[in-house]
C-alpha positions as CSV (number, residue, x, y, z in Angstrom):
1,M,81.1,5.4,85.6
2,T,83.2,8.7,85.8
3,R,82.0,10.5,89.0
4,A,80.6,13.9,88.4
5,F,83.0,16.8,88.6
6,A,80.9,18.2,91.5
7,D,81.3,15.0,93.4
8,R,85.2,14.9,92.7
9,L,85.1,18.4,94.4
10,Y,82.8,17.0,97.2
11,D,85.2,14.4,97.8
12,Q,88.1,17.3,98.1
13,L,86.0,18.8,100.8
14,V,85.5,15.7,102.7
15,A,89.1,14.9,102.7
16,E,90.1,18.6,104.0
17,V,87.2,18.2,106.7
18,A,88.6,14.8,107.8
19,E,92.6,16.2,107.8
20,R,91.0,19.0,109.8
21,R,89.4,16.7,112.4
22,S,92.5,14.7,112.9
23,R,94.5,17.7,114.1
24,D,91.4,19.1,116.5
25,G,90.9,21.9,113.9
26,Y,87.4,22.5,115.4
27,P,86.4,23.6,118.7
28,P,84.6,21.1,121.1
29,G,81.0,21.2,120.2
30,L,81.2,23.8,117.3
31,E,79.9,21.3,114.6
32,G,77.2,19.9,116.8
33,E,76.1,23.3,117.6
34,L,75.7,24.6,114.3
35,D,74.7,21.5,112.4
36,A,71.8,20.8,114.4
37,Y,69.5,23.0,112.6
38,A,69.9,20.8,109.4
39,A,69.7,17.5,111.3
40,A,66.3,19.1,112.8
41,M,65.2,20.1,109.5
42,V,66.0,16.8,107.7
43,A,64.0,14.9,110.6
44,A,61.3,17.0,110.3
45,R,61.2,16.8,106.6
46,A,60.0,12.9,107.2
47,G,56.7,14.7,108.9
48,P,54.1,12.5,111.0
49,V,53.2,10.2,108.2
50,P,55.6,7.2,107.1
51,H,56.5,7.1,103.5
52,P,58.5,4.9,101.1
53,P,62.1,5.5,101.1
54,P,63.8,6.4,97.8
55,P,64.5,3.5,95.5
56,A,67.9,2.3,94.8
57,R,69.6,4.0,91.9
58,N,71.0,1.1,89.7
59,W,72.2,1.5,86.1
60,R,68.8,1.2,84.7
61,T,67.4,4.0,86.8
62,R,70.3,6.3,85.7
63,A,70.1,5.4,82.1
64,R,66.2,6.0,81.9
65,E,67.0,9.6,83.8
66,R,69.8,10.2,80.8
67,L,67.7,9.1,77.9
68,S,63.9,9.2,78.6
69,R,63.0,12.2,80.7
70,R,63.1,15.1,78.8
71,S,60.6,13.4,76.5
72,A,57.1,14.9,76.2
73,D,55.6,11.4,75.1
74,D,54.9,11.6,71.2
75,G,53.1,14.8,71.1
76,D,53.6,17.3,68.2
77,G,54.1,21.0,68.9
78,L,51.2,23.1,70.4
79,S,49.4,24.6,67.3
80,P,49.1,28.5,67.7
81,G,45.8,29.8,69.1
82,R,45.3,27.3,71.6
83,R,43.2,28.4,74.4
84,I,45.3,27.8,77.6
85,L,44.4,28.5,81.3
86,F,46.6,28.6,84.3
87,V,45.4,28.5,87.8
88,V,47.8,29.7,90.3
89,Q,47.7,31.2,94.0
90,R,49.0,34.5,93.3
91,Y,49.8,36.3,90.1
92,G,51.7,39.7,89.1
93,R,54.6,41.6,89.0
94,E,54.5,42.4,92.5
95,V,54.5,38.9,93.7
96,A,57.6,37.4,95.0
97,G,57.7,33.6,94.7
98,G,59.2,31.0,92.9
99,A,56.0,29.2,91.8
100,E,54.4,32.3,90.9
101,L,57.1,33.4,88.9
102,H,57.5,30.2,87.2
103,C,53.9,30.3,86.3
104,R,54.0,34.0,84.8
105,E,57.2,33.1,82.9
106,F,55.1,30.1,81.0
107,A,52.2,32.3,80.5
108,T,53.5,35.5,79.2
109,R,55.9,33.4,76.9
110,L,53.2,31.1,75.6
111,A,51.2,34.4,74.8
112,G,54.1,35.8,73.1
113,R,54.0,32.6,70.8
114,G,50.5,32.9,69.6
115,H,48.4,31.2,72.1
116,H,45.3,33.0,73.9
117,V,46.2,32.4,77.7
118,E,44.3,33.5,80.8
119,V,45.1,33.1,84.7
120,L,42.7,32.3,87.1
121,T,44.3,33.6,90.6
122,S,43.6,35.6,94.0
123,R,43.9,39.3,94.5
124,A,46.6,38.6,97.1
125,T,50.2,39.5,96.7
126,S,51.3,38.1,100.0
127,A,51.0,34.3,101.1
128,D,51.4,35.6,104.8
129,G,48.0,36.8,104.9
130,W,46.3,36.4,101.7
131,D,45.0,40.2,102.1
132,N,43.0,41.5,98.8
133,V,45.3,44.0,97.4
134,Y,44.9,43.6,93.8
135,P,41.5,45.2,92.1
136,A,38.8,42.5,92.0
137,G,37.9,41.5,88.1
138,D,40.2,41.2,85.0
139,E,43.0,42.6,83.6
140,E,45.4,42.5,80.8
141,L,49.1,41.8,81.9
142,D,51.7,41.5,79.3
143,G,49.2,39.8,76.5
144,V,47.7,37.6,79.3
145,T,44.1,38.0,80.6
146,V,44.0,37.8,84.6
147,H,41.0,36.8,86.6
148,R,41.2,37.9,90.2
149,L,39.2,36.2,92.6
150,G,38.7,37.7,96.2
151,V,40.0,35.7,99.1
152,D,37.1,35.8,101.5
153,A,39.1,36.7,104.8
154,P,42.9,37.1,105.4
155,R,44.3,34.4,107.3
156,N,44.4,33.9,110.9
157,N,48.2,33.5,111.2
158,A,48.0,32.6,114.8
159,A,45.5,29.7,114.3
160,F,47.5,28.8,111.2
161,E,50.7,28.5,112.9
162,T,49.6,26.4,116.0
163,M,47.7,24.0,113.5
164,T,50.6,23.8,111.3
165,A,52.9,22.7,114.6
166,E,50.1,20.3,115.5
167,V,49.7,18.5,111.9
168,L,53.0,18.7,110.5
169,W,55.5,19.1,113.3
170,S,54.2,17.3,116.4
171,G,55.3,13.7,115.1
172,A,51.7,12.7,115.9
173,P,49.7,11.3,112.8
174,P,47.1,13.9,112.5
175,S,43.3,12.9,111.7
176,L,41.8,13.5,108.2
177,A,39.5,16.3,109.7
178,E,42.9,17.9,111.3
179,Q,44.5,17.9,107.9
180,E,41.4,19.3,106.0
181,E,41.2,22.3,108.7
182,W,44.8,22.7,108.4
183,R,44.6,23.1,104.6
184,L,41.8,25.6,104.8
185,L,43.4,27.4,107.3
186,Q,46.7,27.7,105.0
187,G,44.1,29.4,102.1
188,P,43.7,31.3,100.1
189,T,40.2,30.8,100.5
190,L,38.6,31.4,97.0
191,P,34.4,30.9,97.3
192,G,34.5,31.9,93.5
193,L,37.1,29.2,92.6
194,A,34.8,26.1,91.9
195,P,31.7,28.4,90.5
196,W,34.4,30.0,88.0
197,L,36.0,26.7,86.7
198,E,32.7,25.2,86.2
199,A,31.3,27.7,84.3
200,H,34.5,28.3,82.2
201,A,37.0,25.3,82.2
202,Q,35.4,23.5,79.5
203,G,36.3,26.4,77.0
204,F,40.0,25.9,77.0
205,D,42.1,23.3,75.2
206,V,44.2,22.8,78.7
207,V,44.0,23.8,82.3
208,V,47.4,24.0,84.1
209,H,47.4,24.2,87.7
210,F,50.5,25.2,89.9
211,S,51.7,24.1,93.2
212,Y,49.8,21.1,94.6
213,L,50.0,22.8,98.5
214,F,47.3,25.7,98.0
215,A,43.7,25.5,97.3
216,T,43.7,26.6,93.9
217,T,45.0,23.1,93.0
218,W,43.8,20.7,95.6
219,A,40.3,22.3,95.4
220,G,40.4,23.6,91.9
221,L,41.8,20.6,89.9
222,P,39.2,18.2,90.8
223,V,36.5,20.8,89.3
224,S,38.6,21.7,85.9
225,G,39.7,18.0,85.6
226,R,35.8,17.1,85.1
227,A,35.8,19.8,82.3
228,A,39.2,20.1,80.2
229,P,42.5,18.2,79.8
230,T,44.9,19.3,82.8
231,V,48.6,19.6,83.5
232,L,49.9,19.8,87.0
233,H,53.4,21.7,87.9
234,A,53.3,20.2,91.6
235,T,56.1,22.1,92.5
236,A,56.6,19.3,95.0
237,H,59.3,19.2,98.1
238,D,59.9,16.3,100.2
239,E,58.4,18.2,103.3
240,P,55.7,17.0,105.9
241,A,52.7,18.7,103.9
242,F,53.6,16.5,100.7
243,W,52.9,13.1,102.5
244,L,49.4,14.2,104.2
245,P,46.9,11.5,103.1
246,A,44.6,15.0,102.6
247,Y,46.6,14.8,99.3
248,D,46.4,11.3,98.3
249,A,43.6,11.6,95.8
250,L,45.2,14.7,94.3
251,F,48.3,13.1,92.3
252,A,45.9,10.8,90.3
253,L,44.0,13.4,88.5
254,P,46.0,15.6,86.1
255,T,46.1,14.2,82.5
256,R,50.0,15.1,82.6
257,F,52.5,16.2,85.0
258,A,55.3,18.8,84.3
259,W,58.1,18.0,86.6
260,S,60.7,20.9,87.2
261,T,63.6,18.4,87.8
262,E,64.5,14.4,87.8
263,E,64.5,14.5,91.7
264,E,60.9,15.9,91.6
265,R,59.6,13.3,89.2
266,Q,61.2,10.5,91.5
267,L,59.4,12.1,94.6
268,L,56.0,11.9,93.0
269,L,56.5,8.5,91.9
270,R,57.4,7.6,95.6
271,R,54.1,9.1,96.3
272,G,52.2,6.9,94.0
273,A,51.7,9.4,91.1
274,P,51.6,8.4,87.8
275,D,54.5,8.4,85.4
276,A,52.9,10.6,83.0
277,G,54.7,13.9,81.7
278,A,58.1,15.2,80.9
279,V,60.7,16.7,82.9
280,I,60.4,20.8,82.0
281,G,62.6,22.9,83.9
282,V,62.5,26.6,83.9
283,G,63.9,28.5,81.0
284,V,66.7,31.4,81.6
285,D,67.5,34.8,80.2
286,L,71.1,34.4,78.7
287,A,71.1,37.7,77.1
288,S,70.8,39.9,80.0
289,P,74.3,40.7,81.8
290,G,74.7,42.0,85.0
291,R,76.1,45.4,86.0
292,A,78.1,44.2,88.9
293,E,79.6,47.8,89.9
294,S,75.7,49.1,90.1
295,F,75.0,46.8,92.7
296,R,78.1,47.3,94.7
297,A,77.8,51.2,94.7
298,V,74.1,50.8,95.9
299,L,75.4,48.9,99.0
300,G,78.5,50.6,99.2
301,L,80.6,47.1,99.1
302,G,83.4,48.7,97.2
303,A,85.8,46.0,96.0
304,R,84.7,43.3,98.9
305,P,83.9,39.8,97.9
306,Y,80.5,38.7,98.7
307,L,78.4,35.7,99.0
308,L,74.9,36.0,97.8
309,F,71.7,34.7,99.0
310,V,68.5,35.2,97.1
311,G,64.9,34.5,97.9
312,R,62.7,35.0,100.9
313,V,64.6,35.0,104.3
314,E,62.7,32.3,106.3
315,A,63.5,29.3,108.1
316,G,62.9,26.4,105.2
317,K,64.9,28.4,102.7
318,G,67.8,27.8,104.9
319,S,68.9,31.7,105.4
320,E,69.0,30.9,109.3
321,E,71.5,28.4,108.8
322,L,73.6,30.3,106.5
323,L,73.6,33.3,108.8
324,S,75.0,31.0,111.6
325,F,77.6,29.3,109.4
326,F,78.7,32.7,107.7
327,A,79.2,34.2,111.4
328,A,81.3,31.5,112.4
329,Y,83.3,31.4,109.4
330,K,83.8,35.0,109.7
331,E,85.1,34.5,113.7
332,R,87.5,31.7,112.3
333,H,88.5,33.8,108.9
334,P,88.6,37.4,109.6
335,G,88.7,39.2,106.3
336,P,86.7,41.1,103.7
337,L,84.6,38.7,102.6
338,A,80.5,39.7,103.3
339,L,77.1,38.0,102.9
340,V,74.7,39.8,101.1
341,F,70.7,38.8,101.3
342,V,68.3,40.1,98.2
343,G,64.7,39.6,99.0
344,P,62.0,40.1,101.3
345,A,63.7,40.2,105.0
346,E,61.0,42.1,107.2
347,G,62.5,43.2,110.6
348,R,66.0,42.2,109.6
349,H,69.2,44.5,110.5
350,G,72.4,44.1,108.6
351,S,76.0,45.0,109.8
352,D,79.1,45.7,107.9
353,D,79.7,42.3,107.2
354,V,76.1,41.2,106.7
355,R,73.7,43.3,104.2
356,F,69.9,43.0,103.7
357,A,69.2,44.6,100.1
358,G,65.5,43.5,100.3
359,Y,63.2,43.3,97.4
360,V,64.7,44.3,94.2
361,D,63.8,44.2,90.4
362,D,65.1,41.8,87.8
363,Q,67.9,44.1,87.0
364,Q,69.1,44.9,90.1
365,R,69.0,40.9,91.0
366,A,71.5,40.3,87.9
367,D,73.2,43.3,89.1
368,A,73.5,41.5,92.6
369,I,74.4,38.2,91.1
370,A,77.2,39.3,88.4
371,G,79.1,41.1,91.3
372,S,79.1,38.1,93.7
373,L,81.9,35.5,94.6
374,A,79.4,33.2,94.3
375,L,75.5,32.5,95.0
376,V,74.6,30.4,98.1
377,Q,71.2,28.2,98.1
378,P,71.0,26.6,101.5
379,S,67.2,25.7,100.9
380,F,66.2,22.3,102.3
381,F,62.7,22.6,100.0
382,E,63.2,22.7,96.3
383,S,61.5,21.3,93.4
384,F,63.6,23.8,91.0
385,S,65.9,26.4,91.8
386,M,65.6,29.1,89.1
387,V,68.1,31.4,91.0
388,L,71.0,28.9,90.3
389,T,70.2,29.0,86.8
390,E,70.3,33.0,86.8
391,A,73.5,32.5,88.4
392,W,75.0,30.4,85.5
393,A,73.7,32.6,83.3
394,Q,76.1,35.1,84.6
395,R,79.0,32.6,84.7
396,R,78.7,32.7,88.7
397,P,79.2,29.5,90.6
398,V,77.1,28.3,93.3
399,L,77.2,26.8,96.7
400,V,74.3,24.6,97.7
401,Q,72.7,22.6,100.4
402,G,73.7,19.2,100.2
403,H,70.8,17.9,102.2
404,T,68.6,18.7,99.6
405,D,68.5,16.2,96.2
406,V,67.2,18.8,94.1
407,L,69.9,21.2,94.3
408,V,72.8,18.4,94.3
409,G,71.0,17.2,91.2
410,Q,71.2,20.4,89.6
411,V,74.9,21.0,90.6
412,R,76.0,17.4,89.4
413,R,74.2,17.7,86.1
414,S,75.8,21.2,85.5
415,G,79.1,21.0,87.4
416,G,78.8,24.8,88.1
417,G,78.8,24.6,92.0
418,V,79.6,22.5,95.3
419,Y,77.3,21.5,97.7
420,Y,77.9,20.9,101.2
421,R,76.5,19.3,104.3
422,G,77.0,20.9,107.5
423,F,79.4,23.8,108.6
424,A,82.7,22.0,108.2
425,E,82.2,21.5,104.5
426,F,80.5,24.9,104.0
427,E,83.8,26.4,105.4
428,A,85.9,24.1,103.5
429,A,83.8,25.2,100.1
430,V,84.2,29.0,100.9
431,E,87.7,28.6,101.4
432,L,88.0,26.6,98.1
433,L,86.4,29.2,96.0
434,T,88.1,32.3,97.7
435,G,91.6,30.7,97.2
436,R,91.3,29.4,94.1
437,A,90.1,32.1,91.5
438,E,90.6,29.8,88.4
439,L,88.6,27.3,89.9
440,A,85.6,29.8,90.6
441,A,85.8,31.1,86.9
442,E,86.0,27.4,85.9
443,L,82.6,26.5,87.7
444,G,80.6,29.6,86.3
445,L,81.7,28.9,83.0
446,R,80.6,25.2,83.4
447,G,77.2,26.4,84.9
448,R,76.7,28.9,81.8
449,A,77.5,26.1,79.4
450,F,74.7,23.8,81.0
451,A,72.2,26.5,81.0
452,E,72.8,27.1,77.2
453,R,72.3,23.4,76.7
454,S,69.5,22.8,79.0
455,Y,67.4,25.9,79.8
456,R,67.3,28.2,76.6
457,W,63.6,29.2,76.4
458,D,62.9,28.4,73.0
459,A,64.1,24.9,73.7
460,V,62.1,24.7,76.9
461,L,58.8,26.2,75.5
462,D,59.1,23.9,72.5
463,L,59.3,20.9,75.1
464,Y,56.5,22.6,77.0
465,E,54.2,23.0,74.1
466,S,54.6,19.6,72.9
467,L,53.6,18.4,76.8
468,L,50.5,20.4,76.5
469,A,49.7,19.3,72.9
470,T,50.0,15.5,74.5
471,A,47.7,16.3,77.2
472,A,44.9,18.2,74.9
473,R,45.0,15.4,72.5
474,P,41.8,13.4,72.4
475,G,42.2,10.2,74.5
476,A,45.1,11.4,76.4
477,G,44.1,10.4,79.5
478,R,46.3,7.8,81.2
């Protein structure tokens, strides 16, 4: 079988790194120091609860992935005018978050297709404390009726962080009571959630829940599932919380799953979830070109090449590792290359080589991507990376965390980037792109072609409507 283009590029990185090691190209201790963070994250990913290893991939597994997982069972398209309820922890234009944007895109676009769409959510804009920011009650947003429930109290972050360390990172299996206490501390605590669903869920053709992790799903799905067909976007990551026994019962409840990637499907099957659903992904806007010079002017970058990170600047997203890798790269390779962060980055102060742009709107994000040498996605926890498809829409290549199966899978299928494991391979990958402009352009074009084949919104929505129709069909229970 022909190796994927991305795998052949990775082989080049490995060979380059091996050659450098043979001539002592790395100072003693450099790799160990820089790669310790990834080793800790990979070890911590296993969590305190034993769980099954990934299944062996044989020809049958690969054939099934290729041929069957873009199916939405045998459901016909969803007839216009169906009543659909989305339940999600936060919702709004001001909300920064992958799963929340994922939900808003589907809700808004289904409403645009003639469906009656409503959303049940909290009043919070931030998951850091769940403060009630939005007004209580209902509002219309882009053709969607949004019902906002009040959070009973802001999260006690000190207590939550202490409990997180004990439950997820201590290495000791937590009791079920400790797990439940942790889930409640995480929030959002919405006293009105169950009563609202008990009163209204039966009035919808299908109820769609987003994110297994939050109370809007683990406390809401058992209620909505008694009243209506349900679909779960688990947005599952291979992380310690995912394996907690407190979530055991949850994954048996939905009528159907909407998986974001084949890797997420495999992860949920390892968790014991039923194989009932479809790999949907998320669509991408292919007709919104970025204005590279506009973003460069805002940050005063001039003609400097830059790597781009888009997302929350936090440990699990790999931003700390990226900062340390880039600092080491610049020390070994002085030059004009810069690193730009786009997204919430409270308390961060940049330098001439490292810039923090903060939160930007959709057009500014497209501008930032269009001007970049490459987008870097260093996250250790992903179920689907929307920013990769955004980069490919702008014909930009990507560098991704090789310790994250989802990201490697997206790059392998697209041929639109390079994956790396550790500093030495990161360094070699950056050199590859900075030194071979024709390769960077080819990767961007491959990514664009893949996005056009796989993530046009019309095609994604057709598949999604078929999944919802299957779930809503009488007798659709597994």
